[in-house]
N, C-alpha and C positions, 0 to 999 in steps of 0.2 A: 731828570726822568719824571714823566707825568703819570701819577698813580690814580688820577681821578677816573672813576668809572671802572676800575678793576674789581670784579666780583668773583674771582676764583675761590676765595676762602668761603664765601657764602655757598657756593656750589658744593664744596666738601661738607659743610655743615648740614645742608639739606639732604645730601646723600646719606650722611650718618643717621640723621633723624629717620629717614625713610627705611633704612636697613634695620634700625632699632624697632621701628613700628612693625616691620615684617616679622621680626623675631618675636615680638610680643604677641602678634596675631597667631603665629605658628604655635607658640607655647600655650596660648589660651585655647586654641583648637585641640592641642594634645591633651591639656588638662580637662577640657570639657567633653571630648569625644573618645579619645584613645584610652585614657586612664579608666573611665567608667566601663568601657567595653571589656578591657582586660580584667577589671575587678568583677564584672558580671560573670565572666567565664570562670574565674576563681570560685565565686560563690556557687555557680551551677555545678562545677565539678565536686565541690564540697558536699552539696546536697546529694549527689549521686553516691558519694562515699558513705554518707550517713545512712542512706537507704540500705546499703549493703550491711552496715553495722547493725542497723535495726533488724535486718533479716537474721543476722547471727544471734541477736538477742531473742528473737521469736523462736528460732530453732532450738536454742538452749532451753527455753521455757517448755516447749512442747515435748522435748526429749528428756526432761528432768527425771522422769521415772526410771530411766536407764542409768542415772548418775548416782554414785555413792556419797557425794558431797557437793559443796558449793562450787560453782563455776563462775568466773569473772568474765564479763564482756565489756570492752572499751568502746565508748561512743564519743566522737569528736563533736562537741556541742557547737564550737565556732571554728574559725579558720583564720589564716593570715594572708595579707596581700604581699606581693613582691615589693622589696624595698626599692625606693626611687631616690635618685640623687637630687633632682630639682622639683619634680612634680610632687603633689601632696596626695596622700590617701585619706579617706574618711576614717572614722573610728572603726576598730575591728568588729566584724560581725560576731554575733553570739547566738545562742540557742538555749532552749529549756527542755528538760526531760522530766516528765512527771507521771505519776499514777493518777487515774481518774476513777473515782467511785469505789476504790478498794476499802475505804474506811466508812462507806455509807451502806448500812445494812439493807437499804431498799434496792441496791444495785447488786444483782447476783444471778444465779440460775436455779431453776426448780425442776424436779422430775416428778411428774404426776402419773397416777394410774398404773404404776409398775408393780409387779408381783414377782416373788421368787419363792422357791420351796424351802422347807426345813426351818431350822432355827434362825437362819439368816433372814427369813421372811418376817420374823418378829420385828426386825428393824426396818426392812425395806417395803413392807406392805402398807405404806402410807406415804404421803407427799413429803419430799425431802428438799430443803432449800439450802443454798450455800452463797455466801457473799463473795463477790469477785469484782473485776473491773478491767479497765483498759490501761495501756501505757502509751503516752503521746509525746512525740518530739515536735517542737515548734521552732522554726528558725527565725532569726531577726537579721535580715540582710539589708545592705544599703542600696544595692543596685538591682539585684535579681527580684523583680516584682512578682507578686503572687506566687511564691513558692508553696508547695504543699506541706501540710502537717503529715507526718508519717505515724500511723497508729497501729498498735497491736490490739486486736479485738477478738477474743474467743478463737484463738489459734490462727486467725487471719491477720496478715499484714497488708495495709493498704495506704495509698496516698490520698489525702483528702484535699481536693481543689475546690475552689468556689463553684465551679461548674459541675462537679461530680467527683466520684471516687474511682481510683484505678488500683486494682489488686496487684500487690507485689508478691505475696505468697498465699496460696489457697488454704482453705480450711482442712483440718485433719481430725475434727472431733467426731465425724461420722463417716464410716466407710462400709457400706453394705449393712451387715448385721453387727459390726463392731462399733462400739461407742467409746471414745476416749476423751473424757472431759478433764480440762485443766483449770484449776482455780488459782487466781493470783491474790496473794495476801501481802500486806505491808504498805508502807507509805514512802514515796520517792518524789523529791522535788529539787532539781538542781538546774541552775542557770549560770552560764559562764561563757567565756570565749575560748576556753581550752577544752580538754577532754575529761571525761569522767569514767569511772569503772563501776559497773553494776554487778553486784554479786547476786546470783540466782541460786537459792538454797531450797532443795526439796524438803518440805516439812511433813509431807505424807507421800512417799514415793510408791507408785502403783506396784503391788506385788500379787494382788488377787484379782480374779475376774469373777464377777457375779452375773449369773444368767437371769435376765429379766424377761417377763412376758406381760402382756396386757391383762387387765383384771377379768377378762372373759365376758365383760358386759359390753355396753355400747360405747364406752369411753376408751380410746386408744392411748398409748403412752404418749405423753407430751413432754418435750424438753423446752422450757421457756427460759430465755436469758436476756439480760440487759445489753443493749448495743447502741452506739451512737448512730447506727444506720437502721433504717426501717426494713420491713419485709420486701420492699421494692428491690433492695440489693440482695437479700438472702434468698430470693426466689430461685436462684440458680441451683439450690439444693433439690428442688423438685425435678429439675431436668437432669441432674448428674447423679442423684441417689435414688435407686428404684424403690427403696423402702420409706421414702419421705412422701407422704400423701398431700400435705398442705403446709404452707408457711404464711403466717399472719402476724400482724403487729398492732400494738396500741401505743399512744403517746404522740410526741415525746413529753417526758416529764423531767425537768432539770437536765436536759440534754440527752436523755436516754430513752430509746424505744424498748418496749417489752416484746421480744420476738418469740413466737411460739412455733415449734417444729412438731408437727403431728406425724407419728410413725405408723406404718402399716400394721394392721391387726393380724393376728394369727401367726406372728413371727416371734422367734426368741432372739434376744439381743445380748451380746456379751459386753458388759460394762466394766471399764477400767477408769479409775479416778486418781488424779494427782493434784496435790496442792503445793505451790511454790511460793517462797517468800522473796521479796525484793525490797531494798531500802531498809527503813527502820520500822519499829513496832510490829515485827514479825512474831507471830504466836505459834506455839506448838499445839498439837492435837492430843486430846485425852481419849481414853477408852470410851467407846460408844455402845458396843454390844459384844456378846459372847455367842459363839456358835460351835457346834461339834463338827469334827472333821473325820473321825475314825472311831469305830467301836460300837456305835449305836446299832441295836438289832442283832448283836452277836449271840450265837448260841453256845452255851458252856455246859460242861458236865459239873456235877456237884464237886466243889473243892477246886475246880480248875480256875486258873488265873488268866486274865486278859488285860489289855491296855485300852484305856479310854482317853482319846486325844481331843482337845478343844483349842480354840484360838480366841484371843481377845483382839478386837479390831476397832479402829477409829471410824468416824462417820464416812470416811473415804474407802472403807473396806481394807485398810492396810494396818500393819502393826503400829500401834501408837508409840511415840517416842518414850513415853514413861511406862512401857510394858513391864519392865523389870521392877517397877515400883507398885505394880498391881498384885493383889493377892486374890487367887482363885480358890474357892472353898467348895468341897464336895461332901455329900453325906448320903448314906444309904440306910434303908430300914433294916437290912440284914446283909450278911456277907462282910468282907473286909476290904477297906480302902487303905492302900499303903501297906503297912506291915502289922498294924495292931488293931484298930477299931473301925467303926462304921463312918468315920469322918476323917477328912484330911485336907490340908491346904498346901498350895504350891505357888511358885512364882513363874510366870511365863518367861521364855527365853527372848532373845532379841527379835525373833520372828513372830512373837506373840503367842507361841505354842506352849501348851502345858499338857502333861500326860499324868494320869493316875492309874496305878495298878489296882485292879479289882479282882478279888477272889470270891467265887460263888459260894453261897451257903450250902449246907447239907439239906436242902429242901428244893423241890422243883417249882417251876412256874416263872412268870415274868417278875423281874426285879427292877425297880426304878432307882436311878442314882440322880439326885438333884445337885446341880452345880450352879454357882453364882460367882460373879467377881465382887470382891469385898467380903462381907460376912453375912450370914443369915440373920435377918432382923425381924422376922415374923411377917414379912410382906412378900414372900416368895410367890411368884406367879409365872407359870411356864410361858405365857403369852407375851411377857415383857422381854425387851432386848437383852437385859442383863442376866436372865435366868434361863437355864437349860435343863431339860429332863432327858437322860439317856436310859435306854431300856436294854437289858440283856435277858435272854430266855434260858433258864437253867433246866437241864434235863437230867434224868437219873444217870448215875455214873455208869450204868450198864448200857445206856443208849449211845454213848459217845457224843462227840461234838467237835466244834472247831473254834479256834480263837482268831 
């Protein structure tokens, strides 16, 4: 048998090589095009989920005044790709969640030119400033190019793209004549490919509403706050809120603009304020001022007894956490406070409220009762936030009266 020139084995080898080459090209195409596209979809879906979780975080912050304690919100900082038998995935994507500006005293909000009546005005009839900041989620994906940072900023949640910003949840700090300001306190910085839990704790939950008016001059009430975005974004307040006359901004400085919202004059505004803590370094609020709530201006008969009620409040107009550690002291020139003499001390309850019983003297005319938190140290002044003067009018026992 003549085997010279028989090339059947070579044909089989060539066919095998070609088949292997086809498989290599197919696998390379799968690795180069299919796997990245599938992973891009995983990353995009994860980003949508994180936006929803950030909205839950935003909602928890702005509704903290209705909560009696801490609430936890879970945020998936990273995600996982589907497992693959042959093809390879890149490293797992991760993300970071952090507070921005909450530890910088230059970042905050300020209320100017606001006035309110009574003893509360001793605290509010001047400019008031509060430190706050933003909360930002930044993803680090492998395939999804140019994903947005999702940012909580003064009750607004928005996606920050290179080309601009897209609002996810709108503002809730001003609605007609109602103003609800939320201040963020604490420090948060977490980076990982897994999930993290953010505890939101109200450190001063809104329980009081203070009615503010402008000072009656040429200067309207202004609310100025730090924001990563300029007035160009916040201009929508002028078109959606009838009591917003102008929105301007300066900056940026260290990444923050100072946005000023000018409110319409001749209006009364109901202000509520809440302070929430996230992460670490969360601080509590102390007593900032004392105000009377009931009993001032009461008319009594000689020897008749009435109750004088006051409240200690923090700078957000709410009962301070240490209210029960505060001593409120009252003294009168005549009459009886409590059961024995012309002075008495009491401790506020958990709502910051304290009540003194006052018995009118056997003489007519106006009687002043001086009240302070702490003790009298010789510097009492009715115009200061910590000092209050309550007045009762004592009439003759034959004239009658009411308590």
